[in-house]
N, C-alpha and C positions, 0 to 999 in steps of 0.2 A: 343073318340077316334080320329076316321079318322072324321068325324064330326064339333069336334071342328077344327082339322087341314085345311080341308075344306072353313070353316068361318072365320078363320083368313087370308085364303091366298087373300078370294073378302073380306073382310074387308080392306088389307092393297092394292088390286088393284086400289081398291073404292078413296079412299084417295086419289094416285096418281093421281086417273084421272081426283080428285078435285082437286089438287096441284098443276098441267097442265090447265087444263081451267078456274082458278084465274090467272095463268100467264098472257096466253094466252088473256084471255079478260081486261091486264093491272089493274088490284089490287097490289098483294102484291109482290115487283120487289123487286130486294136485286144488281140486273146488275147496274153497273154505268154507261152515258151519258159522249161520248164521248164529253165532254162540251168547249171550251177553254174559258175562261171570261178575253177580251182581255184593258187592260192600255186606258181609254177616258178622262186622266188627261191632265196634260202638260206635256210632257218632260222638264228635268230639268238640264239643260248644267251645268258641274263648272266647273273654268278652275284656270288651278295651279295657271297663271299671269295670271291681270285683256288683257283682249284684248283691244282694242284702240273699236272696232268695232266688233262685229255677223251676221250674216244672218244666217235661218236656214225653211228648209222648210220641208216636208212632200212627198216619193211620188218621183219617175223617173221623171227626163226630171221635176223635178218643180224647178220654177222661186222665190229666197233668197228672204225673207223679210226683213229685219229688226229687230232685235230682243231687250231690254230693258232690263237694267240690274236691282234685287227689290233688295231690304235693308239689302237682307241675304248673297246679293255676288251671287247670280247664275240666271241668265238665263229661263225663264221659255219660253216655247217654249207652246203655247195654239196649238189643236189639233180643228184649224179650222180656217175659213180663215181670213187673205189674205196668211200663212201659211201650210193649206191641201186646195186642191178641192176637194171635194167627186167625180167620189167616187173609192176609197183608199184604201187599205187597210192595216197599219201601222206598217210596219214592219220595216222601217230604216229611220235613219232622215241623212238628209243634212246639211251639216254648214261648213260656210264660213266666217273665222276670218281671221281678220288682226290685228298684235301686235304691241306696238306703235315703233318697228322702222322700219314698214313697212311692211312687212313680210309678205303676204298671207298666209293662208294653208285653204285646204277646203277639209273637208273629209263625205263622206258616212258613218255613223255608225249604227248599230245596235241596237234596240230598244230588250230588252230582258222582260221578265214580273215578278210580284212581287217574284211566286215561283220560278225565275231564281234565282234573287239576295239570296232567300232562306229567305224572310217574309214570315208572315201569307199573 
């Protein structure tokens, strides 16, 4: 009976040592890395009322460039020149609009990721 208990303890210790060795060498891992996935596509601007003009850019201190409306009524702002000048970590977009009455509105808007919107 004592030999059987000793063998079980030895096998248990060996199993733990083997599991730790596999984990440390990069084998099977169940840990999820904290990696963010940035959206690299165009930011799409949608307005309740069509503005007369729209300009936008990414990053602090950027110079807004004119944005063209597409057939869907959206104003896509690609993450490329002239809207984005590297190196920039895109977390917001500066939007400058003028409505049909000539009223100008300029704002910095945060850019959320798909997880923020509840999309897969």
